PABA-865928 format. One line per 2 residues: number of its first residue (from 1); their letters; for each residue x, y, z of N, C-alpha, C. Coordinates in Angstrom, 1 decimal. Layout:
REM PABA-865928
NUM) a) X/Y/Z/X/Y/Z/X/Y/Z | ...
END
This chain:
REM PABA-865928
1) md) 171.9/64.5/113.3/171.9/63.1/112.9/173.2/62.4/113.2 | 173.2/61.2/113.7/174.4/60.5/114.1/175.1/60.0/112.8
3) fd) 176.3/60.5/112.7/177.1/60.2/111.5/177.3/58.7/111.3 | 177.6/57.9/112.3/177.8/56.5/112.2/176.6/55.8/111.7
5) vy) 175.4/56.2/112.2/174.1/55.6/111.8/173.9/55.9/110.3 | 174.1/57.2/110.0/173.9/57.6/108.6/174.8/56.7/107.7
7) te) 176.1/56.6/108.0/177.0/55.8/107.2/176.5/54.3/107.1 | 176.0/53.8/108.2/175.5/52.4/108.2/174.3/52.2/107.3
9) lr) 173.4/53.3/107.2/172.2/53.2/106.4/172.4/53.6/105.0 | 173.4/54.4/104.7/173.6/55.0/103.3/173.5/53.9/102.2
11) sh) 174.1/52.8/102.4/174.2/51.8/101.4/172.8/51.2/101.1 | 171.8/51.4/102.0/170.5/50.8/101.8/169.5/51.9/101.2
13) ld) 170.0/53.1/100.9/169.1/54.1/100.3/169.1/53.9/98.8 | 167.9/54.2/98.2/167.8/54.3/96.7/168.5/55.5/96.3
15) pn) 168.9/55.6/95.0/169.6/56.8/94.5/168.8/58.1/94.6 | 167.5/58.1/94.5/166.7/59.3/94.6/166.1/59.5/96.0
17) es) 166.6/58.8/97.0/166.0/58.9/98.3/166.9/59.6/99.3 | 166.3/60.4/100.2/167.1/61.2/101.1/166.8/60.8/102.6
19) ll) 167.8/60.7/103.4/167.6/60.3/104.8/167.3/61.5/105.6 | 166.1/61.5/106.2/165.6/62.7/106.9/166.0/62.6/108.4
21) wa) 166.0/61.4/108.9/166.3/61.1/110.3/167.0/59.8/110.4 | 167.9/59.7/111.4/168.5/58.4/111.7/168.8/58.3/113.2
23) gk) 168.6/57.2/113.7/168.9/57.0/115.2/169.1/55.6/115.6 | 169.4/55.4/116.9/169.6/54.1/117.5/168.7/54.1/118.7
25) pq) 168.4/52.9/119.1/167.7/52.7/120.4/168.6/53.0/121.6 | 168.0/53.3/122.7/168.7/53.5/124.0/169.6/52.3/124.2
27) sg) 170.8/52.6/124.7/171.7/51.5/125.0/171.6/51.1/126.5 | 172.2/50.0/126.8/172.3/49.5/128.2/171.1/48.6/128.6
29) iv) 171.1/48.3/129.9/170.0/47.5/130.4/168.8/48.3/130.6 | 167.7/47.7/130.1/166.4/48.4/130.2/165.4/47.5/130.9
31) fr) 164.6/48.0/131.8/163.5/47.3/132.5/162.3/47.8/131.8 | 161.4/46.8/131.5/160.1/47.0/130.8/159.0/46.7/131.7
33) ns) 157.8/47.1/131.3/156.6/46.8/132.1/156.4/45.3/132.3 | 156.7/44.5/131.3/156.6/43.0/131.4/157.5/42.4/132.5
35) di) 158.5/43.2/132.9/159.4/42.6/134.0/158.6/42.5/135.3 | 157.5/43.2/135.5/156.7/43.0/136.7/156.3/41.5/136.8
37) fm) 156.1/40.9/135.7/155.8/39.4/135.7/157.0/38.6/135.5 | 157.9/39.0/134.6/159.0/38.2/134.2/160.1/38.0/135.3
39) ip) 160.3/39.0/136.1/161.4/38.9/137.2/160.9/37.8/138.2 | 159.7/37.9/138.8/159.3/36.9/139.8/159.3/35.5/139.1
41) fs) 158.7/35.4/137.9/158.6/34.1/137.2/160.0/33.5/137.0 | 160.9/34.3/136.5/162.3/33.8/136.2/163.0/33.4/137.5
43) lm) 162.8/34.1/138.6/163.4/33.7/139.9/162.8/32.4/140.4 | 161.5/32.2/140.2/160.9/31.0/140.7/161.4/29.8/139.8
45) wg) 161.4/30.0/138.5/161.9/29.0/137.5/163.3/28.6/137.8 | 164.2/29.6/137.8/165.6/29.4/138.0/165.9/28.8/139.4
47) gf) 165.2/29.3/140.4/165.4/28.8/141.8/165.0/27.3/141.9 | 163.9/27.0/141.3/163.5/25.6/141.4/164.4/24.7/140.6
49) ai) 164.9/25.2/139.4/165.8/24.4/138.6/167.1/24.1/139.3 | 167.6/25.2/139.9/168.9/25.0/140.6/168.7/24.1/141.8
51) fw) 167.6/24.3/142.5/167.3/23.4/143.7/167.2/21.9/143.2 | 166.5/21.7/142.1/166.4/20.3/141.5/167.8/19.8/141.2
53) fv) 168.6/20.5/140.5/170.0/20.1/140.1/170.8/19.8/141.3 | 170.9/20.7/142.3/171.8/20.5/143.4/171.3/19.3/144.3
55) ta) 170.0/19.2/144.5/169.4/18.1/145.3/169.7/16.8/144.6 | 169.6/16.7/143.2/169.9/15.5/142.5/171.4/15.1/142.7
57) la) 172.2/16.1/142.6/173.7/15.8/142.7/174.0/15.4/144.2 | 173.4/16.1/145.1/173.7/15.8/146.5/173.2/14.4/147.0
59) sg) 172.1/14.0/146.4/171.5/12.8/146.8/172.1/11.5/146.2 | 173.0/11.7/145.3/173.7/10.6/144.7/172.8/9.9/143.6
61) ap) 171.9/10.7/143.1/171.0/10.1/142.0/171.9/9.8/140.8 | 171.4/9.0/139.9/172.1/8.7/138.7/172.4/10.0/137.9
63) ff) 173.5/9.9/137.1/173.9/11.1/136.4/172.8/11.7/135.5 | 172.1/10.8/134.8/171.1/11.2/133.9/170.0/12.0/134.6
65) fa) 169.7/11.6/135.8/168.7/12.3/136.6/169.1/13.7/136.9 | 170.4/13.9/137.3/170.9/15.2/137.6/171.1/16.0/136.3
67) af) 171.6/15.4/135.3/171.8/16.1/134.0/170.5/16.6/133.4 | 169.4/15.9/133.7/168.1/16.3/133.2/167.8/17.8/133.6
69) gi) 168.3/18.2/134.7/168.0/19.6/135.2/168.9/20.7/134.5 | 170.0/20.3/133.8/170.9/21.3/133.3/170.2/22.2/132.3
71) pf) 169.4/21.7/131.3/168.7/22.7/130.4/167.8/23.6/131.1 | 167.2/23.2/132.2/166.2/24.0/132.9/167.0/25.1/133.7
73) vl) 168.2/24.7/134.2/169.1/25.7/134.9/169.5/26.8/133.9 | 169.9/26.3/132.7/170.4/27.3/131.7/169.3/28.2/131.2
75) vg) 168.1/27.7/131.0/167.0/28.6/130.7/166.7/29.5/131.8 | 166.7/29.0/133.0/166.5/29.9/134.2/167.5/31.0/134.3
77) lm) 168.8/30.7/134.1/169.8/31.8/134.1/169.6/32.8/133.0 | 169.2/32.3/131.8/168.9/33.2/130.7/167.8/34.1/131.0
79) mi) 166.7/33.6/131.7/165.6/34.4/132.0/165.9/35.4/133.1 | 166.7/35.0/134.1/167.1/35.9/135.2/168.0/37.0/134.8
81) fg) 169.1/36.6/134.1/170.2/37.6/133.8/170.4/37.8/132.3 | 170.5/36.7/131.6/171.0/36.8/130.2/170.1/37.6/129.3
83) rf) 168.8/37.6/129.5/167.9/38.3/128.6/168.2/39.8/128.6 | 168.6/40.3/129.7/168.9/41.8/129.8/170.1/42.1/128.9
85) fl) 171.1/41.3/129.0/172.3/41.5/128.3/172.1/41.3/126.8 | 171.4/40.2/126.4/171.1/39.9/125.0/170.3/41.0/124.4
87) ds) 169.3/41.5/125.1/168.4/42.6/124.6/169.3/43.8/124.4 | 170.2/44.1/125.4/171.0/45.3/125.2/171.9/45.2/124.0
89) ym) 172.5/44.0/123.8/173.4/43.8/122.7/172.6/43.8/121.3 | 171.3/43.4/121.3/170.5/43.5/120.1/170.2/44.9/119.8
91) rk) 169.9/45.7/120.8/169.6/47.1/120.6/170.9/47.9/120.1 | 172.1/47.5/120.6/173.3/48.1/120.2/173.6/47.9/118.7
93) nt) 173.1/46.8/118.2/173.3/46.4/116.8/172.1/46.8/115.9 | 171.2/47.7/116.4/170.0/48.1/115.7/170.1/49.6/115.3
95) cy) 169.7/50.0/114.1/169.6/51.4/113.8/168.4/51.6/113.0 | 167.9/52.8/113.0/166.6/53.2/112.3/166.9/54.4/111.4
97) gl) 166.2/54.4/110.3/166.2/55.5/109.4/164.9/55.9/108.9 | 164.7/57.2/108.7/163.4/57.7/108.1/163.8/58.4/106.8
99) td) 163.3/58.0/105.7/163.6/58.7/104.4/162.3/59.3/104.0 | 162.3/60.0/102.9/161.1/60.6/102.3/160.1/59.6/101.8
101) kr) 160.5/58.3/101.8/159.6/57.2/101.2/159.3/56.1/102.2 | 160.2/55.9/103.1/160.1/54.7/104.0/160.8/54.8/105.3
103) ii) 160.5/53.8/106.1/161.2/53.6/107.4/162.1/52.4/107.2 | 163.4/52.5/107.6/164.3/51.4/107.5/164.7/51.0/108.9
105) ik) 164.6/49.7/109.2/165.0/49.1/110.5/166.1/48.1/110.1 | 167.3/48.4/110.6/168.5/47.5/110.4/168.8/46.9/111.8
107) sg) 168.8/45.5/111.8/169.1/44.9/113.1/169.7/43.5/112.9 | 170.1/42.9/113.9/170.7/41.6/113.9/172.0/41.5/114.6
109) if) 172.3/40.3/115.1/173.5/40.1/115.8/174.5/39.3/114.9 | 174.2/38.1/114.5/175.1/37.3/113.6/174.9/37.6/112.1
111) tk) 173.6/37.9/111.8/173.3/38.3/110.4/172.5/39.5/110.4 | 172.7/40.4/109.5/171.9/41.7/109.5/170.6/41.5/108.7
113) si) 169.6/42.1/109.3/168.3/42.1/108.7/167.9/43.5/108.4 | 167.3/43.8/107.2/166.9/45.1/106.8/165.4/45.0/106.6
115) ks) 164.6/45.8/107.3/163.2/45.9/107.2/162.9/47.2/106.6 | 162.1/47.3/105.5/161.7/48.5/104.9/160.2/48.6/104.9
117) ln) 159.7/49.7/105.5/158.3/49.9/105.6/157.9/51.2/104.8 | 157.0/51.0/103.8/156.6/52.1/103.0/155.8/53.1/103.8
119) ik) 156.1/54.3/103.8/155.4/55.4/104.6/153.9/55.4/104.2 | 153.6/55.3/103.0/152.2/55.5/102.5/151.3/54.3/102.8
121) ti) 151.9/53.2/103.1/151.1/52.0/103.4/151.0/51.6/104.8 | 151.6/52.4/105.7/151.5/52.1/107.1/150.1/52.4/107.6
123) sd) 149.4/51.5/108.2/148.0/51.7/108.6/147.9/52.2/110.0 | 148.5/51.6/110.9/148.4/52.0/112.3/149.8/52.5/112.8
125) ie) 149.8/53.6/113.5/151.1/54.1/114.1/150.7/54.8/115.4 | 151.5/54.4/116.5/151.3/55.1/117.7/152.6/55.2/118.4
127) yt) 152.7/56.1/119.4/154.0/56.3/120.1/153.7/56.4/121.6 | 154.6/56.0/122.4/154.6/56.2/123.8/155.8/57.1/124.2
129) ek) 155.6/58.0/125.0/156.7/59.0/125.3/156.9/59.1/126.8 | 158.2/59.1/127.2/158.6/59.2/128.6/158.8/60.7/128.9
131) td) 158.9/61.1/130.1/159.1/62.5/130.5/160.3/63.1/129.9 | 161.4/62.3/129.6/162.6/62.9/129.0/162.5/63.1/127.5
133) gs) 161.3/62.7/126.9/161.1/62.9/125.4/161.5/61.7/124.6 | 162.1/60.7/125.3/162.4/59.4/124.6/161.1/58.5/124.6
135) gt) 161.1/57.5/123.7/160.0/56.6/123.6/160.1/55.7/122.5 | 158.9/55.0/122.2/158.8/54.0/121.2/157.7/54.3/120.2
137) in) 157.9/54.1/118.9/156.9/54.2/117.9/156.6/52.8/117.5 | 155.3/52.4/117.7/154.8/51.1/117.2/154.1/51.3/115.9
139) ig) 154.5/50.4/115.0/153.9/50.5/113.6/153.2/49.2/113.3 | 151.9/49.4/112.9/151.1/48.2/112.5/150.0/48.0/113.5
141) pk) 149.1/47.1/113.2/148.0/46.8/114.1/148.5/46.2/115.4 | 147.9/46.6/116.5/148.3/46.2/117.8/147.8/44.8/118.2
143) np) 148.6/43.9/118.6/148.2/42.6/119.1/147.9/42.8/120.6 | 146.7/42.4/121.1/146.4/42.6/122.5/147.3/41.9/123.4
145) fq) 148.0/40.8/123.0/148.8/40.0/123.9/150.3/40.5/123.8 | 150.6/41.4/122.9/152.0/41.9/122.7/152.5/42.6/124.0
147) qw) 151.7/43.3/124.7/152.2/44.0/125.9/152.9/43.0/126.9 | 152.4/41.8/127.0/153.0/40.8/127.9/154.3/40.3/127.4
149) gn) 154.5/40.3/126.0/155.7/39.8/125.4/156.8/40.8/125.2 | 156.6/42.0/125.6/157.6/43.1/125.3/158.9/42.8/126.0
151) gm) 159.0/42.1/127.0/160.2/41.8/127.7/160.9/40.6/127.1 | 160.3/39.9/126.1/160.8/38.7/125.6/161.5/38.9/124.2
153) nw) 161.9/40.1/123.9/162.5/40.4/122.6/163.8/39.6/122.4 | 164.4/39.1/123.4/165.6/38.3/123.3/165.3/36.9/122.7
155) mp) 164.1/36.5/122.8/163.8/35.2/122.3/163.5/35.3/120.8 | 163.9/34.3/120.0/163.6/34.3/118.6/162.1/34.3/118.3
157) nt) 161.7/35.1/117.3/160.3/35.2/116.8/159.3/35.6/117.9 | 159.7/36.4/118.9/158.7/36.9/119.8/158.5/38.4/119.7
159) kg) 159.2/39.0/118.8/159.0/40.5/118.6/157.7/40.6/117.9 | 156.8/41.4/118.4/155.5/41.6/117.7/155.6/42.5/116.5
161) nh) 154.9/43.6/116.5/154.9/44.5/115.4/156.3/45.2/115.3 | 156.5/45.9/114.2/157.7/46.6/114.0/157.6/47.9/114.9
163) sl) 158.8/48.3/115.4/158.8/49.5/116.2/160.2/50.2/116.1 | 160.1/51.5/116.3/161.3/52.3/116.5/161.4/52.4/118.1
165) el) 162.2/51.6/118.6/162.2/51.3/120.1/163.2/52.2/120.8 | 162.7/52.9/121.9/163.5/53.6/122.8/164.4/54.7/122.1
167) id) 163.8/55.5/121.3/164.5/56.5/120.6/164.4/57.9/121.2 | 165.3/58.8/121.0/165.2/60.1/121.5/164.3/60.9/120.6
169) nv) 163.7/62.0/121.2/162.8/62.9/120.5/161.7/62.1/119.7 | 161.0/61.2/120.4/160.1/60.3/119.8/158.9/61.1/119.1
171) rk) 158.5/62.1/119.8/157.3/62.9/119.2/157.7/63.6/117.9 | 158.9/64.1/117.8/159.4/64.7/116.6/159.5/63.7/115.4
173) vy) 160.0/62.5/115.7/160.1/61.5/114.6/158.7/61.1/114.2 | 157.8/60.9/115.2/156.4/60.5/115.0/155.7/61.5/114.1
175) nq) 155.9/62.8/114.4/155.3/63.9/113.6/155.9/63.9/112.2 | 157.2/63.6/112.0/157.8/63.5/110.7/157.1/62.4/109.9
177) ii) 156.9/61.3/110.5/156.2/60.2/109.8/154.8/60.6/109.4 | 154.0/61.2/110.3/152.7/61.6/110.0/152.7/62.6/108.8
179) dl) 153.6/63.6/108.9/153.7/64.6/107.8/154.0/63.9/106.5 | 154.9/63.0/106.4/155.2/62.3/105.2/154.0/61.5/104.7
181) qq) 153.2/60.9/105.6/152.0/60.2/105.2/151.0/61.1/104.5 | 150.9/62.3/105.0/149.9/63.2/104.5/150.3/64.0/103.2
183) kd) 151.6/63.9/102.9/152.0/64.6/101.6/151.5/63.8/100.4 | 151.2/64.6/99.4/150.7/63.9/98.2/151.8/63.8/97.2
END
């Protein structure tokens, strides 16, 4: 168990609660399935916005006409590059804990958010595993449109269900959760 993660979660434990597992998501830039759509779309958006802005400036159009393109250029740059760095930074500030009673998800950049999920009341749980044993545990009913939004976690309020994202030994953690659910 990672000592730093344990220390970060210790203050959120109840007095009679024990931390069975703690971890953090994979760090760095991550490409997701949704990037098959997002990368071409962001390049088209950003390319057109930059073309609009440069053409408006070069043609001597009124300043307002050229300035109209600035927000679109900024959104395009965020979709092309910024989302990868923001997603990485968000995962860097996220940690997960599994206790004998609940799952704890601590996340946030400017303000910390603590999500506590009671083990006994979790209805749907599934995991995806990569060949190296890492993966993601999705908790709660699956939204059929969520798959397309998985690369949009950098945008506010776009994260679907709760998940323990990009963790090591995903099957081991999943089995621990299932075992805890079946205990009486």
